[in-house]
C-alpha positions in Angstrom: 43.3 -50.0 -142.6 44.8 -50.7 -139.0 42.9 -50.0 -136.0 45.2 -48.9 -133.2 42.6 -48.6 -130.5 40.1 -51.7 -129.8 38.6 -53.5 -127.1 38.2 -56.8 -128.9 39.7 -59.2 -126.5 36.9 -60.7 -124.4 36.2 -60.9 -120.6 39.1 -58.3 -119.8 37.1 -55.0 -119.4 34.0 -53.4 -120.6 34.5 -54.3 -124.2 33.7 -57.9 -125.7 31.9 -60.3 -123.3 32.8 -63.5 -124.8 34.4 -65.1 -127.9 31.2 -64.6 -129.9 31.3 -60.9 -129.4 35.0 -60.9 -130.4 34.6 -62.7 -133.6 31.4 -60.5 -134.4 33.7 -57.4 -134.0 36.4 -59.1 -136.1 33.9 -59.9 -138.9 32.6 -56.2 -138.9 36.2 -54.9 -139.0 37.3 -57.1 -141.8 34.0 -56.2 -143.7 34.8 -52.5 -143.3 38.4 -53.0 -144.9 40.5 -53.1 -141.5 43.4 -55.7 -141.8 45.1 -55.1 -138.5 43.9 -54.5 -135.0 45.7 -53.4 -131.9 44.0 -55.2 -129.0 44.0 -52.4 -126.0 42.1 -53.6 -123.1 41.9 -51.0 -120.5 44.4 -51.0 -117.4 43.3 -49.1 -114.3 45.0 -49.7 -111.2 42.7 -51.8 -108.7 39.8 -52.1 -111.6 41.4 -53.7 -114.7 44.5 -55.3 -114.0 45.3 -56.3 -117.2 49.0 -57.3 -117.3 51.0 -58.4 -120.0 50.7 -62.0 -119.9 47.1 -62.0 -119.4 46.5 -60.1 -122.7 48.9 -62.0 -124.6 47.3 -65.2 -123.7 43.7 -63.9 -124.8 45.4 -62.5 -128.0 46.8 -66.0 -128.9 43.4 -67.7 -128.4 41.4 -65.1 -130.3 44.1 -65.2 -133.1 43.7 -69.1 -133.3 39.7 -68.6 -133.6 40.0 -66.0 -136.3 42.3 -68.6 -138.5 39.6 -71.5 -137.9 37.1 -68.8 -138.9 38.7 -67.9 -141.8 38.7 -64.1 -141.0 41.9 -62.4 -142.3 42.5 -60.2 -139.4 45.9 -59.8 -137.7 45.9 -59.0 -134.0 48.7 -57.1 -132.1 49.2 -56.6 -128.4 48.6 -53.5 -126.6 46.9 -51.8 -123.5 44.9 -48.5 -123.0 46.7 -47.4 -120.0 44.9 -45.0 -117.5 47.3 -42.3 -116.3 49.0 -43.4 -113.1 52.2 -42.7 -111.5 53.3 -46.2 -111.4 53.4 -46.4 -115.4 56.7 -45.6 -116.2 58.3 -48.3 -114.1 55.8 -51.0 -115.2 56.3 -50.2 -118.7 60.1 -50.4 -118.3 59.8 -53.9 -116.6 57.6 -55.2 -119.1 54.7 -56.0 -116.6 52.5 -53.8 -118.7 52.3 -53.7 -122.6 53.0 -50.8 -124.9 51.7 -50.9 -128.4 52.8 -54.2 -130.0 54.9 -54.7 -127.1 57.6 -52.5 -128.9 58.6 -50.4 -125.7 58.3 -47.4 -128.3 54.6 -46.1 -128.3 52.0 -46.6 -125.3 48.4 -45.6 -125.6 47.6 -43.3 -122.7 44.1 -42.7 -121.3 43.6 -39.3 -119.2 41.0 -38.6 -116.6 37.8 -37.7 -118.5 36.4 -34.6 -116.4 39.7 -33.3 -114.6 42.9 -32.2 -115.9 45.7 -33.9 -113.7 48.3 -31.9 -112.4 51.9 -32.4 -113.8 50.5 -34.0 -116.7 53.3 -32.6 -119.1 55.9 -33.7 -116.6 54.3 -37.2 -116.7 54.6 -37.2 -120.6 58.1 -35.8 -120.4 59.1 -38.9 -118.0 57.9 -41.4 -120.4 59.7 -39.8 -123.4 62.7 -39.6 -121.3 62.5 -43.4 -121.1 62.2 -43.8 -125.0 58.3 -44.3 -124.8 56.1 -41.8 -126.8 52.8 -41.2 -125.5 49.8 -41.8 -127.8 47.2 -39.9 -126.3 43.5 -41.5 -126.6 40.6 -39.5 -127.6 41.3 -36.1 -126.1 38.7 -34.6 -128.2 36.2 -36.2 -125.8 37.6 -35.0 -122.5 35.6 -31.8 -121.3 38.7 -30.1 -119.9 40.5 -30.4 -123.5 37.1 -29.0 -125.1 37.6 -26.2 -122.7 41.4 -25.6 -123.4 42.0 -27.3 -126.8 45.4 -25.5 -127.1 46.8 -28.2 -124.7 46.7 -30.4 -127.8 48.9 -28.3 -129.8 51.4 -28.1 -126.8 51.4 -31.8 -126.8 52.0 -32.2 -130.5 54.6 -29.8 -130.6 56.5 -31.6 -127.8 56.5 -34.7 -130.0 53.7 -36.8 -128.5 51.1 -38.4 -130.7 47.0 -37.8 -130.6 44.6 -40.5 -131.3 40.9 -39.5 -132.2 38.1 -41.8 -132.3 36.1 -42.5 -135.4 32.8 -42.0 -133.9 33.7 -38.6 -132.8 34.3 -37.4 -136.4 30.9 -39.0 -137.3 29.0 -37.0 -134.6 28.1 -39.7 -132.5 29.5 -37.6 -129.3 27.6 -34.6 -130.3 28.4 -31.4 -132.3 31.1 -29.8 -130.0 33.1 -33.1 -130.2 32.6 -33.2 -133.9 33.6 -29.7 -134.4 36.6 -29.9 -132.0 37.7 -33.1 -134.1 37.6 -31.4 -137.3 39.4 -28.4 -135.9 42.4 -30.8 -134.8 42.6 -32.3 -138.0 42.7 -29.0 -139.9 45.4 -27.9 -137.4 47.6 -31.1 -137.9 47.1 -32.2 -134.3 46.0 -35.8 -135.1 48.2 -38.6 -136.0 45.8 -41.6 -135.7 42.2 -42.2 -136.2 41.0 -45.5 -134.4 37.6 -46.9 -133.5 38.0 -47.5 -129.6 35.4 -50.0 -130.4 33.7 -51.8 -127.4 31.3 -53.9 -129.5 29.0 -53.8 -132.6 26.7 -51.0 -130.7 29.4 -49.2 -128.6 31.5 -47.5 -131.2 31.5 -50.3 -133.8 34.9 -51.4 -135.3 34.8 -49.5 -138.5 37.1 -46.9 -139.9 35.9 -46.3 -143.5 33.3 -43.4 -143.0 35.8 -41.6 -140.5 38.5 -41.9 -143.0 36.4 -40.4 -145.8 35.4 -37.5 -143.4 39.1 -36.9 -142.6 40.0 -37.2 -146.5 37.3 -34.3 -146.9 39.0 -32.1 -144.3 42.8 -32.6 -145.1 43.1 -34.6 -148.3 43.2 -38.1 -149.4 46.7 -39.0 -148.7 46.7 -37.3 -145.1 43.5 -39.3 -144.5 45.2 -42.5 -145.4 48.2 -41.6 -143.1 45.8 -41.5 -139.8 44.4 -45.1 -140.5 47.1 -46.9 -142.3 50.7 -45.5 -142.7 51.1 -43.8 -139.3 49.6 -46.8 -137.1 51.7 -49.1 -139.3 54.8 -47.2 -138.2 53.7 -47.3 -134.6 53.2 -50.7 -134.6 56.7 -51.5 -136.2 58.3 -48.8 -133.4 59.3 -46.9 -136.4 59.5 -42.9 -136.0 56.8 -40.8 -137.4 57.5 -37.4 -139.0 54.1 -35.7 -139.2 53.8 -32.4 -140.6 54.4 -29.3 -138.4 51.3 -28.5 -136.3 49.5 -25.3 -136.5 48.8 -23.4 -133.6 45.0 -23.7 -132.0 43.5 -20.9 -129.9 40.5 -21.3 -127.8 37.4 -20.4 -129.6 34.7 -21.9 -127.2 35.0 -20.1 -123.9 32.0 -21.4 -122.6 33.3 -22.8 -119.4 35.4 -19.9 -118.8 32.2 -17.6 -119.2 30.2 -20.1 -116.9 33.0 -19.9 -114.1 33.8 -16.3 -114.6 29.9 -15.7 -113.9 29.3 -17.9 -110.9 32.6 -17.4 -109.4 34.0 -21.0 -109.2 37.0 -22.5 -110.1 37.3 -24.4 -113.3 37.2 -28.3 -113.2 41.0 -28.0 -114.4 41.9 -26.1 -111.1 40.1 -28.6 -108.9 42.2 -31.4 -110.2 44.2 -33.9 -108.2 47.4 -35.0 -110.0 50.5 -37.2 -110.0 52.7 -34.4 -109.6 53.0 -30.8 -108.6 52.0 -28.9 -111.5 54.6 -28.1 -114.1 
């Protein structure tokens, strides 16, 4: 299996604290059947300024330690990029890393609590420069839970979706678990990854989530999400996922709440990158 989203590099963000943490995470991943990890420390403007050179240096050091420790885990560079209007130019220049530095796929983290205006325009701008957004863990954003049909729109436009293994296992609660399964059933997920920050915070394991996914969508499709699709993304090859099935909103909880109390939904209070498309 291949883990496309992992905070295994030490001292760069809120993931592994030191080399010992990194090696423990690597050992747990290998024991679970993971052969490759894409190292994706956060990049957040003015908070985590993890540029290409810094990440590549840490990755080379950890890969050496893995060889010395006889841990058969192959590392690949990447970054979890917080949505920012400067991203397209920074990615084109090479200052920031795409997945495996292939300038083909980029892991994009969205704001947790507010849908930004102009999000579709941002995705389309990346796509116009040949970079396909891989949207990190949308099932965990409250505004996506409120309006899950957004995910259908993204996938229909050719963008990719990565959900978190722990989401499928109920570690973020039943609402996130149910949405994760619905996204799978509607062919709206292309990758399952750990988003591991350590052994306790989303452990670096994929096997149980793969089994849950296989029970939802079949063995072959389950393997696609943790092996075949991530391998194509690392190699910069195109994906040809099955056609998505339209997803309608069944929850309506936030809508009922805000209709009753006369307030705007959180999405309407967003501060975005561009005027809303």
